[in-house]
N, C-alpha and C positions, 0 to 999 in steps of 0.2 A: 676365373669366373668368378663373382662375389656371391656368396650363397647366404650369407650369414655375417653377423657382428654388429659394432659400431657403424661403419660404413655402411650396409645394407640399410639399415634403420634409418641412417641421414637422409639417405634417396628415398625413401618410402616418404619420410616425414616433408620432403621436399616437394615430391608429386603432391602429395594429400594440401599442402598450402597451395599448391597451383591450382588445383582442382578447386578447392573453397575459393578463390580469386576469380577463376573463371564464372561458377554460379553465381558469385555476387556481382560482376560486372554484366551478365547476360541474361539471369534467370535460368528457367527450367533449361538444360542442355541435354540432347541425346548421346548416350554411349558413344555412337561413332564419330561425333563431334568433338565430343572431350577427347578420345583417341588420339584425332588427328591433332587438336590443336598442342596436344602435351608430346606427340609423337612416339605413342606407346600402343599397345596392341589392346583392342577391345577388352580381352580376358583379364589384361593388367586393370584397366579402370574399373570392371565390375569387382573385381576383388578390392580395390582402393575404395570404392563406393561402400562396399559393405561394410567395411570396418569403420570408415566415417558414420554410416548409418547407425551402427551399432553405438557409436560414441554420443548419438544424439547430435551430430552436426551438419547431417545432410538429412533428406525426406527421396526414398527412391519411389521413383515415379515410373509408370509403363515407357520403358524403352532409354530410361535417362534417370536425372535427379535434379533436387533444385534444394537450395539452403533451407534449413529448418527455420523457424521463427524463434524468435527469443524463449517462447514457451514450448519449443519443441512441436508445435502444431504445422501443418504444410498450410502453405496461403493458398486454399484451393482456387479463389478467383484468379490468381495470376498466374496459376498452373494453366487452368482453362483456355485464360486468354494467350499464354506463349505459345501452348500446343497448337491451339487454331491458327496462331499466325503462321506457326513454323509448316503448317499442313496447306494454308491457303495461299502462301506467297507463289511457290511454284504455279499453282492452278491458275493464278490471277495473270501471271506473266505468260504462259504457254499451254494452259490446260493440263489436265493429266499426265503424269509420267509413269507409266507402267514398267518395272522391273522384270524381266522374265528370265528364271532361271531354268536350264535343260541340261539333261547330261551329255546331248551329243545333237549337231545338226544333221545326222545322218539318219537313214531307214525311217523309224516310226517319227519322227518329230517335226519335217519339215511341212508334214499336212497340219499337224498341230498349230506350228508358227504361223503358218499362213492364215489361220482361224482366228488367231489373235489379233495378228496385223488387219484383218478385213474388217473389223467390229471397232478396233481402237482409229483406224483412219475415218469411219462413218461418223465418230462419236468425238472425234478433235484430241484424242489422245495420242503421247508418243510411245512408242516401245523401246526400251533399252534391253539388251542381252547379256545375260552370264552366263557361261558354259562351265558345268563342271564335268567330272569324269567317273565313271564307272570304276576304272582300275584305280585310280587314286581321286577318291572323292574330296572337295573342297567346299561343301555347300555352304556352310555358313561365312567362310571369307568371300565366297563371290556375292552371297546375299548382303554382307556388309559393305561391299563394293558398290553394289547396285542402290543402297541406300545412300552412301555417300555421295553418289554420281546424281542425287535429286529424284531418285524414286520415290511417288507419293504412294504409290501399289503397289503390289510385289503378287505374281504367277508364279507358283514354286512347284516344280518336279525335282525332287532331291534324287541324289545317284544312290541312296541308303537302300531302297526296298519299297515294296509295294506299300507298306503300311510304317508310317512316320513316328517314331516314339516320342514320347512326353517331352523329353528333353529338347529334342530340334524344335516341337511345338513352342516351348518356354524360350528357346533364343529368338525364333521369330516374333513372338508377342514383346521381346525385350526392345526390338527394334522400334517399337512404338508406331509401326506403319502397317496398316490393314493388307492382310494378305488372302490368297485362295490356294489351297492345294489343288495340283492338275495332275491327273492319274496315279493320284496318291490319296489315302485314306488314313485318319488318325490309328495308331494302334490301340488306342481306349476308344472303343465303339461308342462310349459316352462323353468324347471331349467336345466341346463347344467350338467348332472350327468348321469352316467354308471350304467344300471341296467340290471338284467336277470328276468325274470319273467313268470310265468304259465298264460297265458290268460284266467283267471278263469271267465270273462263274458261271453267267447266263450264257456267255458265249461259247465257252466248254459244253456245258448242259446241252445248249442246242445241237452241238457237233454229234456228241454220242446219241442223243436221240436221234437224230438223222439215221446214225448206222445201224442203230436198234431196229427202225423201222424199215431198214434195208434187209434185216434178217439177221445181222450179226450179233452173237450172245456173248462175244468177248471183244471188246474195244481198247487197245494199248494207248498209251501216253509217252511221249517223247517231249521233254522240254529241255531249254539250253541254258538255264541257271538265270535267267534274268529276271528283274523285279516282277514280270506278268506270271511268273511261272507258277507262285503260290496260288492266286486265285483260279489259274486256268486248273491246277491239280485239285483244287476245291470242287470245283465246277465237273470235272470229271467223276471225282469220287462220289458227288450227291446223286448224278446222274445214274451211276453203275448201282448205287444202293436203291434208289425208287424205282429204277426201271427193271429190276431184277436181273441184273447181266452178271455174268462170271467173274468174281472180282480176282481171279488169277490171272488174268491178263497183266502184260508187265509195264510197270509204269518206272521211266528211267529219267532221270536228269541228265545229261551228259555236261553241265559245267557249262565251261566259255572257253573251250580250247580253240586256237586259230583255224578259222576254215579254211578246209583242204589240207589240213596237217592229218598226220600219221594217228595221232590222237585221236583227234575228231573222227577218223575212219573206224578206229577200234569202236568208239561208242556207236556209232551209225551199225555196224557189222554184228555186234552184241546183242543190240536192240532187235535187229533182224533176225537172227538163231533165237533168241527166247520168245519170239511171235510164232514164228514157224513150227518149235518144238512144242509149244503148249496150245497150238493150234487156232491162233489169233490170226485173223484175217483183215484186220482192220485198226486202224490207229491214228488219232488224233497228234499232229506235230507243231511243236511251236520252236521254232519261225517258219518262215517261207522258205528261207535258205536251207533248214535243216530239212525241211520236207524235199525239196529239191535234192538236197544230196543223197536222202535215204533213197529216193525213187533211183538215183544213177546207182548208187551200190546195190540193190535190188538187179538192176539190168546186168549189170557185170557180173552176176550169179545165174543170168540166164531167165530171171523170174522178171514178170510183168506186173505194172499197177496200171488197174486194179485187180486183175485177175487173181494174183498171189497175196498182194497185200493192199487192200486200198486205202489210200490216203484222204485227210482231210489238214489243211494246213491253217495256221493260227495268224492273221496278220492282214493278208491279202495286199501285200505292197507290189510282190512281182509274181503272184500265183498263177497268174494268168499265163505269164510266159513261159511256163516250164514246158518241157517234151510232152508230158501229158498234163494239158491244164487242170491246176489243181483246185476242187473244190476247198473253199477258205472261209473264215470266219473272221468278218471284216469290221474292227471297232470304228466307230465313227470321230476318227481324229480332227478332222477340220472341224467339224461342228463342237467338239467337245471344246477345241480353242475358242471358238465364237461365243460358246456359253459360258464358260469361266471368266472370260473377258469382260462378259455383260454382268455377271456376279460382282466383280470389283468394281466395275464403274459404278453399277448402282449405290454400292456401298459408299464411295467416294464421292458421289453426288448427293448422298442424301442428309437431309437437315437432321434427321433421328435417325439412328441404328436400327437398320431393317433387320427383320429375323435372321437367324444363322439358317443359311441354306444349304442342302447336301444333296446332290445330284447324280443320279447314274444313268448312264445311255447305254440302252443294250444293242449289242454289234449286231449285225446281220450275217445270215450264210448265203454263199455265194454258189450255188451248186453247178459243178463243172464236170470233167468227165472223171477224175481222179477216184472218186468215191464209188462208182459203178451203177449199177442200175438195179431195181427191185428183181425179184427172183421170178416173177412173172415175164420179165424181159422189159417192161415198160420203163423209161427213164423216171427220176425221180426229182422232185423239186420243193424245195422247202421255202416257205414264203418268208420274208425280212423279218426279221423281230422288232416290235413295236419299241418304242422310246418310252421308260417310265420317269 
């Protein structure tokens, strides 16, 4: 492998010359277009453009580059014309093309995708999907693929966690394509970035508040290591503090062991033992699968839900199908997909850039049997949370 020396320098010089020729022939080009023309990675093009920009030969623009004028000043009129042409051409032919990135097509995401598709169909847009993966995230590779496939706007749910770091936002901006984060928000709370999320903090708070109204002074928390775990923990902690509950109740993240494995069983049993030993008789559990498994592990010990340990599940995908139907926090997934798609299409169709919108929808609390009843014996009912 060539890592340096005259031959490596020659290859770099050749790439630089080819880049300059492409920009001279076509004007402003996106990084993904240049990478495809030269058959190299987007990272290589970014590095080459940075060197050419430092030498005053090109000017970096959002998502790509253009030749510098003889005076080193970019031709802004040409840049605007070229950028508008790049974005308008696909729209003129077949309407907007929305690239949708999701970590999975299982469990949480089918309802969200259905919401995206319903609005896209009503407004004459086409959706193309890219799948990343929690185990081996390839978020930016998939985003580059979506842009190369003609996406004129992006709906992005990364696999890297609930809060998207600045470096990922910078990479998204480099594509030159408008985007909306879905079920993700920037790590920097002051970042100028559109997003639509379920307010998982509010959802967790509502669950703990419901247990408090039933007379529980200790409410445990079990999470499964997913991206939603962090805001759920924050909402649980905020509720414990503001409601004056006992903070000694166990808070456990079991990670992401294989469902039904011995490792998963150890995590469930350990959590149950800590709850019973410390007098905790109520727990919020993310997700439905984990709540169902916890209830099963309780039954194997001769214990019952809700008598020995009351449960509220988080997600409400299959909670109603549990042996003891689970009270559950239900994020508005379909509505979230609809909302995020509307935000993106509004931006794509605007003659002037609209204000940046950051929207949170409150989950609902669906009360079933697993949380028990109030101490006076009457059943408990929690009204649905309202949208913010």
